DRENTIVEX-749278 format. One record per atom (N, C-alpha, C, O): residue in three letters; y, z, x. Coordinates in pm, whole numbers, plus 50000, padded with zeros to 5 digits. Each point is the difference from the previous one (the first is absolute). Example, Ala and Ser with C-alpha at 12.3 -4.5 7.8 and 13.67 -1.06 7.14 Angstrom:
<nodes>
Ala494315078051319;Ala501195000049911;Ala501205000050090;Ala499985006650104;Ser501074986249861;Ser501195000650082;Ser501095007349923;Ser501115001750051;
</nodes>
This chain:
<nodes>
Met748105653431677;Met501265005350044;Met500175014249948;Met499805002649881;Asp500565006750208;Asp500285013849962;Asp501065005650095;Asp500454993050091;Ala499945019449887;Ala501105005850078;Ala499655001450148;Ala500895001250083;Tyr497834998549949;Tyr499595001450140;Tyr499804986450067;Tyr499424999350109;Ser501064990049828;Ser499874986450054;Ser501224995850082;Ser500084988550043;Phe500865020549980;Phe501284996550063;Phe500135006550137;Phe499235008950036;Thr501754986650037;Thr500375006350125;Thr501455004649989;Thr500784994749921;Ala499575015050159;Ala501375005050006;Ala500235005250140;Ala499065003350072;Arg502204997349966;Arg500355004850133;Arg500335015049991;Arg500855004249921;Ser498465003750162;Ser500245014450002;Ser501415002950050;Ser500654991350058;Ile499815020749920;Ile501365003750038;Ile500194999150152;Ile501134998850048;Asp497775001750027;Asp500114998550145;Asp499684985750047;Asp499774997750118;Gly500234992849786;Gly499934985850036;Gly498614994050013;Gly499884988750048;Gln499095018449912;Gln498654994650010;Gln499604993049870;Gln500315005049892;Asp499024983650119;Asp499484993349881;Asp498795007849950;Asp499055002550075;Ile500985001449799;Ile498945008049940;Ile499324992049890;Ile500654995449907;Asp498055003050105;Asp499204993849895;Asp499695011049899;Asp499295009550032;Leu501244989249848;Leu499825010449901;Leu498555001749956;Leu499665009749931;Ser499474981050109;Ser498585001449967;Ser499415012650065;Ser498945004749960;Gln501745000650142;Gln499505012350062;Gln500055011949904;Gln499385010350024;Tyr501374988349866;Tyr500105010649900;Tyr499024998149884;Tyr499925008449911;Arg499334980550090;Arg499004998049896;Arg499035011850004;Arg499585004450107;Gly500075000549776;Gly499155011849993;Gly500825012849982;Gly499445010749976;Lys501874988250036;Lys500905011349976;Lys500794997449872;Lys500124988749954;Val500405021949989;Val500954999049890;Val501384999850064;Val500315008550084;Ala500524982049878;Ala501334998750061;Ala501105002349896;Ala499884996049884;Leu501165010450162;Leu501245000949924;Leu501034992650083;Leu500385004450108;Val500084984249840;Val500954991350070;Val501385002849943;Val500214999249879;Val500745004050210;Val501325004549956;Val501094992950080;Val499934999550123;Asn501084995149807;Asn501184995050072;Asn500975011750013;Asn500395006149901;Val499974997050222;Val500745012150032;Val501384996950056;Val500284988850042;Ala500575021449958;Ala501354998850058;Ala500465013850045;Ala499685010149936;Ser501074990450171;Ser500435012550062;Ser501245006249938;Ser500255011950018;Lys500534980249910;Lys501285005049948;Lys500084998749848;Lys501034996049946;Cys497895007349988;Cys499874998349855;Cys499885013849935;Cys499565009650064;Gly500834991249811;Gly499825012549927;Gly498545004149988;Gly499715011849981;Phe499384978650031;Phe498575002949993;Phe499375002850137;Phe498815002950008;Thr501984996250099;Thr499475002050135;Thr499225013250014;Thr499005000250072;Pro501415010749863;Pro499205012350011;Pro498564998549953;Pro499185008950024;Gln500494980049909;Gln498604997749963;Gln499114998550123;Gln498785001149989;Tyr501814996450128;Tyr499194999950122;Tyr499215013050013;Tyr498864999950047;Thr501735011249912;Thr499305012950007;Thr498744999649916;Thr498935003950047;Gly501174991549829;Gly498854999249912;Gly498974989950047;Gly498795002449991;Leu501694986350060;Leu499084989950051;Leu499215005450119;Leu498794998350008;Gln501915008450084;Gln499325005650117;Gln499025010949960;Gln498935001250058;Ser501445006749843;Ser499115010649951;Ser498724994049941;Ser498895004850028;Leu501264984849889;Leu498824993249946;Leu499124994750112;Leu498785001649998;Tyr501854992150099;Tyr499254994150111;Tyr499255010950077;Tyr498814998550029;Ala501885012450003;Ala499365010950075;Ala498845006049923;Ala498965003250058;Asp501204998349810;Asp498965006149917;Asp498814990849975;Asp498865004749990;Leu501394982249999;Leu498974990949949;Leu499534989450100;Leu499114992149968;Glu501475007650150;Glu499604989850098;Glu498505000650030;Glu499344989750004;Glu500145022250015;Glu498585001350035;Glu499084995249888;Glu498854996450025;Arg501665003549851;Arg499204995249886;Arg500164985049980;Arg499334994149915;Gly501554999550165;Gly500114985549994;Gly501324994549953;Gly500094988249966;Leu500975020050029;Leu501324995049961;Leu500764995150123;Leu499995006450105;Val500684982449879;Val500984995550099;Val501294996749924;Val499974994149892;Ile501135009850166;Ile501304996449944;Ile500624989950096;Ile500035002250121;Leu500464986949823;Leu500604989350080;Leu501474999149964;Leu500344996349888;Gly500525007150207;Gly501445000049977;Gly500654987450051;Gly499864996450117;Phe500874996849795;Phe500684987650034;Phe501515001749981;Phe500494999049887;Pro500265003550220;Pro501445001049988;Pro500604987049945;Pro499544989050031;Cys501495012749887;Cys500664988549938;Cys501485003349984;Cys500375011049960;Asn500474979350073;Asn501455001849994;Asn500634992349885;Asn501214997650001;Gln498014998449900;Gln500504991549892;Gln500715007649888;Gln500624993849914;Phe499325019350086;Phe500575007749890;Phe501115009150053;Phe499745010550058;Gly501494985349921;Gly501145007950042;Gly500125001650151;Gly500665009350047;Ser498714981850029;Ser500045000850148;Ser499655014050048;Ser500665005550088;Gln498295000349853;Gln499645013850029;Gln498975001550112;Gln499515011050026;Glu500164977950040;Glu499135000550117;Glu500594990850108;Glu499404989850034;Pro501775013950019;Pro500714991050092;Pro499505000150144;Pro500314990950076;Gly498935019249962;Gly499645001850140;Gly498944990550052;Gly499394992349926;Ser500425008550205;Ser498954992450069;Ser498665007049979;Ser499945011049945;Ser499004982650098;Ser498685006349991;Ser499975013250075;Ser499425009749952;Asp501214990750166;Asp500045012650076;Asp500765010849924;Asp499595011649998;Asp501534984649940;Asp500785009649921;Asp499165005649885;Asp499965012149977;Ile499374978949953;Ile499195004049885;Ile498855009050043;Ile499755010349938;Ala499544985750167;Ala498875007950048;Ala500475013950044;Ala499345010049969;Gly501774990650101;Gly500535012950044;Gly500395008849883;Gly499695011949998;Phe501004982249905;Phe500415007549881;Phe498785005649927;Phe499975011849967;Cys499034979850009;Cys498825004349926;Cys499255011050074;Cys499535009649938;Ser500354989150191;Ser499285009850080;Ser500765013250009;Ser499435010749977;Leu501844988550058;Leu500785012150023;Leu500385007249871;Leu500025012349997;Thr500284980349898;Thr500485006249877;Thr498875004049907;Thr500075010549936;Tyr498874981350057;Tyr498945002449902;Tyr498615001250062;Tyr499015001449928;Asn500894997950205;Asn498725001050069;Asn498974990149944;Asn498835003549983;Val501614984349989;Val499134989749943;Val498954996050102;Val500314996650115;Thr498435003749842;Thr498904995650086;Thr499234988449940;Thr499114994550065;Phe501215001749810;Phe499304988649940;Phe500564987050057;Phe501115000050054;Pro498144989049936;Pro500434987350059;Pro501324994949940;Pro500174999449878;Met500734997150211;Met501284994249963;Met500074985950059;Met499424997250105;Phe501294994249826;Phe500084986050039;Phe501454996150025;Phe500925007549967;Glu499274980750091;Glu501354994950021;Glu500674997549867;Glu499344998149898;Lys501965001950104;Lys500794997549881;Lys499664986149945;Lys499894990350075;Ile499935009149793;Ile499674987549932;Ile500924998049881;Ile500805008749966;Arg499074979849973;Arg500644997449871;Arg498895000349895;Arg498904995150023;Val501415010949862;Val499005001249893;Val500324990949882;Val499144997849914;Asn502064996850082;Asn500424990649895;Asn500584987650065;Asn500395000150116;Gly499654989249806;Gly500624987650048;Gly499014990550062;Gly498815002950011;Ser501714985650029;Ser499144989350053;Ser499365003750134;Ser499004994150039;Asp501575015650031;Asp499435004250128;Asp499335013849991;Asp499875007150100;Ala499714996549780;Ala499275012749983;Ala498684999450076;Ala499384989450012;His500205022050039;His498735000750072;His498864996049906;His500005004149884;Pro499044988050162;Pro498894995549915;Pro499235011549934;Pro499544998549887;Leu500325012850182;Leu499335011449937;Leu500745004249875;Leu499395002949897;Tyr501934997550110;Tyr500785004249884;Tyr499994989549889;Tyr500055003649882;Glu499884983950153;Glu499844989749897;Glu498705002449924;Glu499954998949878;Phe498995004450196;Phe498715002849938;Phe500075012549914;Phe499564999849885;Leu500985011150168;Leu500075012649925;Leu500774998349870;Leu499575004949896;Lys501564988150110;Lys500844998049881;Lys499284991649894;Lys500145002549880;Lys499104987750165;Lys499254991549906;Lys498895008149933;Lys499764998649880;Glu499565009650197;Glu498865007649949;Glu500425011649911;Glu499265003849908;Ala501905001950117;Ala500465011749923;Ala501494998649970;Ala500835006150066;Pro499504985749834;Pro501404998349964;Pro500615013249952;Pro499305009449962;Gly502024990950041;Gly500725011949957;Gly500245000149851;Gly499324993249924;Val501665014650036;Val500375001549860;Val500324986449938;Val500704991850060;Leu498775005949822;Leu500194987549925;Leu499544987750079;Leu500524989049981;Gly498515012950109;Gly499454988950075;Gly500824995350117;Gly499694989750060;Ser501355017649972;Ser500874996350113;Ser499215000150129;Ser499245009350027;Lys500934980450052;Lys499324999450128;Lys500835006550111;Lys499445005350096;Ala501874994449892;Ala500875005050107;Ala499835014950022;Ala499775007749907;Ile500354996250219;Ile500115014150035;Ile501435004049967;Ile500954993150039;Lys499215018049890;Lys501345004149955;Lys500735008850100;Lys501235000050003;Trp498035007750079;Trp500685009250091;Trp499025005150104;Trp498804997249994;Asn501725010350103;Asn499195006350103;Asn499005009849938;Asn500235005449892;Phe498684996550178;Phe498955009449963;Phe499234996049874;Phe499485008549929;Thr500464978450043;Thr499034994849904;Thr498635001150069;Thr499884997150119;Lys499125007149807;Lys498695002750060;Lys498924991949930;Lys500034998049879;Phe499014997450201;Phe498844992749947;Phe498755007150047;Phe499835002550119;Leu499295000849787;Leu498735006350031;Leu498934989250007;Leu499834992149906;Val499465007650205;Val499004989650029;Val498655006850022;Val499915009950074;Asp499044984949862;Asp498685006250014;Asp499334995850130;Asp500554992150077;Arg498275013149946;Arg499284997850127;Arg499654985350024;Arg499784995950114;Asp500194996149779;Asp499694985850012;Asp501254991350007;Asp499894987750004;Gly501285018449996;Gly501234992350010;Gly500584995749867;Gly500964992249997;Arg498485012749893;Arg500544996849867;Arg501185009249969;Arg499955012050025;Val501104982149921;Val501175007949962;Val499695007049869;Val499734993549899;Val500325019650102;Val499645008149883;Val501225002849914;Val499934999349877;Arg501205004050187;Arg501175003849923;Arg501274999350084;Arg499985001650122;Arg501114995949809;Arg501335000050060;Arg500765012249946;Arg499925003149881;Tyr500805003850208;Tyr500775011849963;Tyr501474997550030;Tyr500364993350097;Ala500485012349818;Ala501444998750016;Ala500505008750116;Ala499325009450041;Pro501874987450010;Pro500575007950109;Pro500115014949968;Pro499825008450088;Asn500474995049787;Asn500165014149966;Asn498695007249972;Asn500015011849968;Asp498854981250042;Asp498705006649989;Asp499725007050134;Asp499734993550101;Ala500335019849897;Ala499805007750122;Ala498564998750049;Ala499084998949919;Pro500725001250213;Pro498634999050053;Pro499045010349939;Pro498854996849972;Glu501635015550009;Glu499145010449945;Glu499524996549858;Glu498915003849959;Ala501924989049968;Ala499674996549862;Ala498904989549990;Ala499394998549894;Ile500344994450214;Ile498964989749996;Ile498745004350075;Ile499064992250013;Arg500935020050035;Arg498865004950075;Arg498694998849922;Arg498984995850055;Ala501035007849817;Ala498774999449920;Ala499464985849993;Ala498784997950006;Asp502104992249981;Asp499564986049997;Asp499354996150133;Asp498994992950002;Ile501585011850106;Ile499444997150133;Ile498635006650013;Ile499044993650045;Glu500875019049917;Glu498745007250018;Glu498854993949918;Glu498855000750041;Lys501474993149844;Lys498974993349921;Lys499354988550078;Lys498834996849979;Leu501934997250112;Leu499494988650076;Leu499315004050131;Leu499304992050062;Leu500905020449978;Leu499445004350130;Leu498525003649992;Leu499405003850100;
</nodes>
């Protein structure tokens, strides 16, 4: 079992087998359009544009569990990301990251890389998980860890 053993529905409704990303380094992020951290889309897109050819993929998972900061439909979210931040990395349908109905990928990520003091729960939007080419979770980053600040960690895996 690894991070590439799951499926998820893309923002346009297609079932995606995450095994297609095996061999790439992934940064998995729960995102929201109306959050104080939303401007991190700029940094995420910049990382993706700079490092995609070297094998980076960023996987964005909208989530409305924190302050109802992702209330829109998939079309709303896709439009916002494209028009406001020119996001070109893969985006997925809105999911839950905590609770009994959390997406299985997030259950796996939380188990593999617990948070502060061993906490499994995601605390807020823009929590990030760095996954190596084999699907192993390398590290968990807090919402306030800017994408640019983790670039060196990503480049070590590329």
